[in-house]
N, C-alpha and C positions, 0 to 999 in steps of 0.2 A: 504494499502501499503507500511504498515511497514517504512513510513514516517514522519516526522513532518515538517509538510508544509511551519510555521513560527514560528520564536520565540523572544521575546522582551523583553526588559532590561533595566532600567537607568547604563549610564556607569559612572563615574566620579574618582578624581585622588584616593580616599582612596580603590576603588573595584578593581583598577588595580596595587594596589603598595602593598609591604607588606616589613618586616622587614626579611624575606627571601622569596626564591625562592620556592614556591608549586607547585608541581606534583600527578598525580591523578594514576589512573587504571582503566581501562573500568568494568564496573560492568551493571547487570540488571536492568532498572529500576525499582524500587519500584513503588507499585499500580500496575504494570501491570504483568500476566503470562508471562512466555515464552514464549507462542503463540503468544504474541501477536507482538514480537517483535523479529527484526534480534538479533544474537548472535553473536555479536561483542566486546564481553568481553573473549570470549576464542581465539582470535585473530582476525586480523584485515582481511578485506575481501577474499584474497587472488586469487582476477580476474585481470589477464591484461591484458589491453587496448592496444591494436599497438601491435607496436614492441620491444617501451622500457619503456610506462607510467603502473602504477600500480593502481587502487583503495587505496586510504586510507581511513583513520576512518577520514572524516572530518568533525568537531565541528560547528553546528550552532552559538555555542556561544562559543567564541574561551577561552582555561584555560586563558590566559594572559588578557585576560579582568576579571578576579576572584581571582585576587591574595594576596587578603586579608586575608585569614585565609583559611588551610587545607578543612574545612567541604564546603566553596565556589566553591573549584578548582575543588573536588570532583565530585559536583552536573555537571558540563562538562561532566564528564565521563560516565555520565549515557547513556544507545546505546540508547534512544530517542534522544539525541543530536547527533546525528549521520549519518552519509549521507554521500555512495560511491563518495567519486572527486577525481578525476586523480591528480593526486600529482604532476607530474613535468610540471610546467607551468601554473599551477592551484592552487592547493593546497600550493603548495609551494613555488607560485612563484604570479602571479596579487594578488590572493585573499589573501594571507599574510602581502602582500604590504600594501594593503588597510586597514588590520585589524588594522595596526602596524599606519598609517595615523590618524585611529578613535581615538586611544588613546593618540597620540600627541595632540590633540585638549583638551585633558581633564589632560594630567601632565604637559603640559603647562599655566595651568590658575586653578584658581578653580570652576569647572561650571562642570553642570551634562551634556549630550548628551543624548538620547533617540534611541535606538537605538532596530529597526528589522530586523529580515534576514529571508531568504526565500529560498525555495527550488522549480521548478516550471517545470512543464511538458511539458506543452504548454506557448503561449505567444499567450492572446486572442483568438481566435475563431478561432486561425490556430487546425490541424489534423498533428500534430508531431509523427512520431512512437516513441516509446518508449522502451531504452533496458532494458531485465533484466537480472540480474545476480544471480549466485547462490553462496552464499559466503562460504568460508571453511568450517565453525563451523555448517551449519544451512542445513536442507535438502527444506526450503523453500526459494525462489525465491524474488528479491527485487528489484526495480525500480531505473536506473539510470537516475537523473534529469538532464533535458535536459538543462535547467539555473538557475542561482542561482543569486540571487539579496539582496540589500541592501538600507535602508534607514536609515537617521540622519534627527533630526530637534533637534536643539539649542533654549532654551527662555531666555526673559532679565524680567526684571521684574523692578519694580519701587522702592523706596527705602521705602514703605510702603508695600512692596509685593503684588503689584496688576498687573495684569499682561501688560506687557507693547508691546514686539513685539517677532520675532521666526522669525526663518529662516531654510528649509530644503533643502533636496539632495536626490537624487538616483542616484543607480546605477545599471546596470543592466548587465548582460554577460552570452552568449551561455557557455554551459559546453564542454569546449574544452582546449588544450593547447596553450598559449599563448609563444609569442616571443617575446622580441622586443616593448611591447607596455606597458603603463601605466596606473592606473586606472582610471587616470581622465580625457580618453579617452572615459569611457562608461558611467560618468555623465550622467544621465535623471531627468524627474523632477517625485517628488512623486507620484503627477497625473499620468504619465504615466504608474508607475509603478501599479498604483490603474488598470487602463482599462486594463490592462495585464493581474491581476491575482482577479479581481474581490473584494477586500479587501479595506475597507475604515478604511485609516491606518492617525492615528495621530487626533482621531474622535474628541477629545476632546476640541481643539484647538476653540475660538471664530468661529461662521460660519462666522463673517465678515472679517476676516483675513486666514481663512484655503485658500481658492480659488487662493489666489495672493503667499503667503509662499508657497504653493506647486508646485509651476508654476516652479520655480527655478529649471536652470542645468546647473552651470556654479559652478565649485566647489573652483572656488579660491574665488567667491562670497562667498561661504558659510561659508569658513576660516577664511575671514576678518569679520566677521558678529560680 
């Protein structure tokens, strides 16, 4: 389907800050043939959605999360990291605000937040129709995700480095334009996202705490952890 269904990475203060602002340019993904990916390096999708919205090249991992050096930021501009996202009211709105809030967690204190972000076409067992578009610079068609999700994990350790406690949170969005909405209203538990996607997220957490940790759906509680 020419779509990366999920991407996972650690985020800390060093990865999203640097001495200079770095920028990248879209390129084909190394290790994949052109036939295995959608051409977004020659230009954006170039497909209008409705009367005033257009699909942008939505980063699964944002370039702002990889500002340590030019190599890191360029890796976010591989075609495999792009999915068609509604620009106005989603990619440039509520989704961008959530990404900024996640970065604020690590720029304000010295810690690591583990992030997984994904695109989904169905929610659980539903059978929702999928829109396929033909980008301006490719003869192949690609699907537009019906949903986007993000899950976060914070971990605390004892002074000797052993695991102490953890907290997690998830966010689930229908892929549409939002107005006057805050990302906190779309907080859900990681367990819910696992049930909707079929993925087992943060499986390296101790079994004794995983179920409890992944039940939290309160953003403020996660922020205060």
